[in-house]
N, C-alpha and C positions, 0 to 999 in steps of 0.2 A: 642593440647596444650591449646587452649583457653577454652576448656571444663574443664581442671584442674583448670584454673584460676577462672572460675565461681563457683567452688565448695567451694571457700573461704567464710567464714562467718565473717563479712558481705562481700558480693561480691563487687568488685570495681564498682562504678557507671559508670565511664567512663574510657576507655583506648584507646589509639591510636596506640600503638605498644607494642610488646613483643619480647624480644631478647633472644638469646641463646649465651653464651660465650664459646669459645673453649680455652682450656689451653694446651700449649705445655710444657711438662715436660721432663727434662733430669734426668735419673736415672742411677747412676753408679759412681764409685769412681773417674774416670779420665775424665769424659765427659766435665765438666766445664773447665778443663785445656786445652781441645782440641778446645774450642770455637774460640780462635783467628785464628785458621787455617780454620775455617768454615764460620765465619761471620766477616765483616769488623770491626776492633777494635774500630772505632769511635762510633759505635752504641751499644757496649757491656755494657756501663754503669758500675755499681758496680761489674759486673763479670770480669772486666778488670783491677782491682786493685790487688796489692800484698796481698794475703791472707795467708801469712806464719804465722801470729799471730792471725788469725780469721777464723771462718768457716761461709761461706755464707749459711744461712738457707733458705731465701726466698728473691725474688726480683720481684717487680711488676712495670711495666712501660708501657707507650703507646707512640708510635712514629708514625708520619704521614710524609711521604716523597712524594714530587712531582717530 
């Protein structure tokens, strides 16, 4: 992975870390409707609101729990 980073022109002079992000996607007509039965509703964010008059196209969030 660092080899690909070094092929950039100009190459970064200094880097101390490089990360890879994983994305979980739900694809299907009714999967978002099933979320409250799979995940605690307190952490569902905008997926937990009434969407009868709107279509949720994308949602990005980060949560850290101890």
